[in-house]
Structure formats: C-alpha cells, structure tokens
N, C-alpha and C positions, 0 to 999 in steps of 0.2 A: 504494499499498500504506500509505504513512504517513498519508494522508487518511483511510483506513478506520479505522486504529488511533486516530486523533485523534477521529474521529467517535464512535467508541465510548466512549472517555474522557470526551467530552462528554456523550453520554446518560447515561454512569454518574455523573457528577457531578449532571446535572439531577435524575435519579430520586432519588439520595441526598438532595439538598436538599429536594426536595418532601417525601420520607418524614420527614426530620429535622424540618421545619418543621410538619408535621402533628402529629408526636407531640410537639413542644414547646408548641404551642397546646393540646392536648389535656391535658397536664400541668397547666395554667394552670385549665383548665375542670374536671378532675376535682378540684382543690384547693379550687375555690370551691364546687362541688356537695357536697363532703364536709362543708362547714359547715351547709349547709341541707338536705340529704337527710335523711329520715327513719331514725331508727336500727334499727327494728324492720323485721318483715315488712310489705310494702305491701299495701293492699287490691285495688289495680290490677294486672292483669296487665301482665308486662312492665315495670313502674315500677321502677326502680333503687332501692335503699337505700344507706345509708351504706357497708356493706362492699362493695358492688359498686363504689363510686367508688373506694374505698382500693385494690381490686384493679386498676381501671383506671389509677390513679396509677403503681401499681408496675409494671405491664406496660408502661406508656409509659416510664418511667424505665429499665427493663431493656431496651426495645426500642432507644432512644438507644445505650445501652452496647453492645449486641450489634452495632449496626451498624458498630462499629469492629473488629469481630473481623477481617474479611477483610483489613483494611490491617495489622493487627498481625501476622497470621499471614505476609502477604507479606515485611514487614521483619524479624521475627525468623527466620523459616525460611528466607528467601531463595526463596520460592515464589510463582510468576507465576499468580495464580488468574485465569482467563477473565473478561474484562469481562462477557461474557453471562450467566454464572454469577452474579457479584456483582448484577447487573441483577435476575435473578429473585429473587436473596435479598432485595433491598430491596423488590421487588413483594410477596413473601410476608409480610414484617414489615407491611407496609401493609395488606394483606388482613387478616391475623389480627389485628392490634393495633387500627389505626384503624378500618376498616371494621368488623371482627367485634365489637370490644369497645366502642369509643367510638361508633359509627354503629349499633350493634346489629344487625348484619347476622346473628348467630347465631341470632337468633328472627325477624326480618324475611325473610331468604332461606330458603327450604327447603333443607335439606342443605349448608348452607354450610360447616359443620363437616367435613363428608365430602368436600367439594371441596377444601378446604384440607390436609386430609391425604392425598388423592392426590396433590395438588401437592408437598407437602413429601416425601413418600414418593419419588417420581420425582426430586426436587432432590437427596435425599440420597444416593440410589442413584448419581447421575451423581458427587457430591462424592466418594464412595467409589472411583469409577472414577479420578477425578482424582488422589486421593492416592497410589493404588497406581501410577499411571502416572508421577507425579513419582518415586518411589522406583526404579522400574524404569528410568527414563531417567537417574537421577542418578549422576554419575561418582563419588561420594563412598559409594556403597552397592553391594554386590554382589547384590542381589535381582533374580532375573529369574522371576517367578512365570508358570505357565501361564494362559491365558485363563479356564480353570475356576476356579483360585483367585483370580484378580482378581475375577471376578464373584461368588464365594462372599464374598469379603471386603466388595464393596460391597452386597450383600444384607444382611449382618450388620450391617453398619455403619449401614445405614439402619433396621433393625429396633432395633438397640441405642439409638438417637438417639429413635425414636419411644417407646420404653420409658422412657427419661429424662423425656420430655415428660407422658408418663401419670403418672410420678412426682410431677412439678411440679403437674400437676393436682389429683392426691390432696392433697398438702402445702397448696395454697392451700384446697381445700375445708375441710380439718382446721383449719387456723389461723384463716382468714379468714371462714370459715362462708358460702363461696360455694357455686357449684352447676356449676362446670366440667365436672365427670363425669356430669352430668345424672341424679344419684341421687334427684332430688326434682322434682316437678311445679311448674307455675307456681303452682297454689294451695297450696303448702306439704307436699302429701302426699308422705310418704317412700317410695320403692319399695324392695321386697325380693325376696330371690333372684335369679332369671334377669333380671328385668326392670331390676334395678339394676345388672346388669353389661352390659347390652346397649349401652350408648354407648361405654364402654371398648373392649369386644370387637369392635365395629364398627371403631373407631379402628386398632387392631392389624390386622385383616383388610384395611382399605383400604390402610393403609401397605405391607403385605406384598404386595398384587397390584400395586400401582402401582411399588413397587421392583422386584418381581420382574420386571415387564414391561421395565423400562429395563436391569436386569442381563442379562437374556436377550438383548435388542438389543446390548448392549454385548459380550456374550459373542462372538457372530457377527462383530461388527464388528472385535474385536481377532484372533480366529482366522482370519478371511480376510485381515487385514494381516500377520499373522505369516509370515515366510519359511518354506517347507517344507523340511525337511531330505531 
C-alpha cells in the first residue's frame, strides 16, 4: 500500500515539474516575442501579434500561480486532495496553456477548445463531489447531504466555475483585445448576432453535458454505497 502511495506522489511531482518548467520557459519565450512581434493585426493567418504574446505571458504566469492552489488548500483546510485529481489538474493546465496557447493547438487541432471544456467540466464535477464528501465525512461538521443534493452541488459547482472562466475570457478580450471568445474571424471580420455567441454557448453546453455525466455517475455511486434504512 505504501509503495502505491509513494508511486502516486512520485508521478504527481514528475508531472508538476514538467508543467512548471514548460510554463517557465514559455514565460521567457513570450517576453522575448513581445519585444519583436507586430503591434497591429497581422496579414498572415494565425500569426500572433503583440497582444497575443501579452496574453500568453499572463496565462503562463497565472498557470504557475494556480498550480500551487491544491497544496495551499490541503495545508490551510486540512483536506487531502487525491493525487490522481491533482495530476489531472496539472495535465489540464498543460493542455490549456502550454499546448493550447503557446503551441497554438486552439488553431492547429480541430475542436481543441471543446475537448478541454469537456475535460474541465468532468474534472470540476468530480472536484465538487470531493468537496461535499469531505464535509460529509468531517468530524467538525454536521452535514449529511443526500446523494441527490451532493450531485446537484457538484453539477452547479462545475457550471459556476465554467461561468467564471467565460468572464475571464470576456475580460481578456475587452482589455487586451484578444479573441478568446472567438467573436472575430482570422481575417479580422467581427461576428454579430447568433454567430458571435456560438463559441461561448458551445463552451457552456459542453461544460454542462460533461459535468452532468460525471454527476449522474457519482449520484448512483453514492446511492448504492449509502446504507439503506
């Protein structure tokens, strides 16, 4: 048993170091590119301009900061976050920031954004279950939620987190003149009406479906384990 635990700790450290180094090198890369990149709109498709590298720099810095969140939560709240969940969290940051933003996977790989939203929705749903399970099992609280309300909280938690991400994308587009919400085509054409909302609504729908799948599975898992009166 101890060997299994140590192996999981080892893999968590390895994955964490790989993601940290990738983001750190990307910070150096983005800083250099900010100096030499064109300031305005590029004439070549998918060529990044200065504002794109500013966003890349900010996302890499933010990625390194949020990597510490699981450790901080574990220390401050005395919560033991499963190593598998932390590994999945690091992998998500790597796919979203390094592969997506730095390596341009959002443009090179079809539906890369959709894949990440499906992954994050499922991961956040599982995290919601973990939070409620901690409260249910804690000796310091007197909470005993039914399987339905545990699943409902996990689902709402995932959707709320997805909404916060969309707010972040909107603010980045507004302040840094980026195109995270895909309101503009590669040639600079501004979308209007239903077309302008397509990317955001697709993200919400994918988040909802993936988190719903996890919460339904979690609901039946808890219900089957719960002792019958």
